C-alpha atoms as a printed R data frame, in Angstrom:
   type eleno elety resid chain resno       x      y      z
1  ATOM     1    CA   MET     A     1  22.496 46.180  2.837
2  ATOM     2    CA   ASN     A     2  20.447 46.623 -0.337
3  ATOM     3    CA   PRO     A     3  17.252 48.613  0.424
4  ATOM     4    CA   ALA     A     4  15.415 46.102 -1.769
5  ATOM     5    CA   TRP     A     5  16.049 43.322  0.639
6  ATOM     6    CA   GLY     A     6  13.131 44.652  2.924
7  ATOM     7    CA   HIS     A     7  10.739 44.300 -0.027
8  ATOM     8    CA   VAL     A     8  11.967 40.687 -0.950
9  ATOM     9    CA   ALA     A     9  11.608 39.590  2.754
10 ATOM    10    CA   GLY     A    10   8.133 41.092  2.902
11 ATOM    11    CA   VAL     A    11   7.073 39.309 -0.285
12 ATOM    12    CA   ILE     A    12   8.610 35.857  0.911
13 ATOM    13    CA   THR     A    13   6.804 36.290  4.493
14 ATOM    14    CA   THR     A    14   3.405 37.160  2.516
15 ATOM    15    CA   LEU     A    15   3.801 34.112  0.322
16 ATOM    16    CA   LEU     A    16   4.684 31.808  3.224
17 ATOM    17    CA   MET     A    17   1.708 33.146  5.365
18 ATOM    18    CA   LEU     A    18  -0.691 32.668  2.317
19 ATOM    19    CA   VAL     A    19   0.551 28.945  1.913
20 ATOM    20    CA   PHE     A    20   0.066 28.376  5.541
21 ATOM    21    CA   ILE     A    21  -3.614 29.614  5.499
22 ATOM    22    CA   GLY     A    22  -4.055 27.727  2.344
23 ATOM    23    CA   ILE     A    23  -3.020 24.478  4.024
24 ATOM    24    CA   TRP     A    24  -4.983 25.336  6.976
25 ATOM    25    CA   ILE     A    25  -8.361 25.898  4.858
26 ATOM    26    CA   TRP     A    26  -7.705 22.675  3.097
27 ATOM    27    CA   ALA     A    27  -7.372 20.724  6.408
28 ATOM    28    CA   TRP     A    28 -10.509 22.118  7.808
29 ATOM    29    CA   ARG     A    29 -12.624 21.221  4.762
30 ATOM    30    CA   ARG     A    30 -15.709 19.298  5.470
31 ATOM    31    CA   ARG     A    31 -14.903 16.594  2.836
32 ATOM    32    CA   HIS     A    32 -11.637 15.535  4.828
33 ATOM    33    CA   LYS     A    33 -13.358 15.026  8.062
34 ATOM    34    CA   PRO     A    34 -14.403 11.307  7.805
35 ATOM    35    CA   THR     A    35 -10.722 10.467  6.652
36 ATOM    36    CA   PHE     A    36  -9.210 12.448  9.476
37 ATOM    37    CA   ASP     A    37 -11.728 10.926 12.069
38 ATOM    38    CA   TYR     A    38 -10.633  7.538 10.619
39 ATOM    39    CA   MET     A    39  -7.088  8.051 11.052
40 ATOM    40    CA   ALA     A    40  -7.646  9.501 14.703
41 ATOM    41    CA   ARG     A    41  -9.038  6.229 15.650
42 ATOM    42    CA   LEU     A    42  -6.356  4.113 13.978
43 ATOM    43    CA   PRO     A    43  -4.031  3.685 17.049
44 ATOM    44    CA   MET     A    44  -6.816  2.268 18.896
45 ATOM    45    CA   GLN     A    45  -7.757 -0.330 16.397
46 ATOM    46    CA   ASP     A    46  -6.780 -3.930 15.745
47 ATOM    47    CA   GLU     A    47  -5.122 -5.238 12.662
48 ATOM    48    CA   ASP     A    48  -8.337 -5.627 10.672
49 ATOM    49    CA   LEU     A    49  -9.946 -2.547  9.032
50 ATOM    50    CA   PRO     A    50 -13.644 -2.110  9.950
51 ATOM    51    CA   ALA     A    51 -16.162 -2.435  7.070
52 ATOM    52    CA   GLY     A    52 -17.193  1.359  7.383
53 ATOM    53    CA   ALA     A    53 -13.488  2.466  6.790
54 ATOM    54    CA   PRO     A    54 -13.126  5.196  4.065
55 ATOM    55    CA   ALA     A    55 -12.111  3.752  0.602
56 ATOM    56    CA   ASP     A    56  -8.881  5.657  0.602
57 ATOM    57    CA   ALA     A    57  -7.813  4.167  3.807
58 ATOM    58    CA   ARG     A    58  -8.652  0.514  2.772
59 ATOM    59    CA   GLU     A    59  -6.469  1.083 -0.295
60 ATOM    60    CA   ALA     A    60  -3.540  2.437  1.642
61 ATOM    61    CA   ARG     A    61  -3.482 -0.752  3.695
62 ATOM    62    CA   ARG     A    62  -2.997 -2.955  0.526
């Protein structure tokens, strides 16, 4: 096996770990909380959207 393979595997592992951490940070940003809270309540709602639904959620239902 080529000795460079260990370095390539290390670089790929590091990049994937950084992508995972980046997605995790993106998901936990405060500005996403209202949308995620709304989506968490979706299974328990009726068909009509409430007046307080985030704008992007209302547009997605159109």
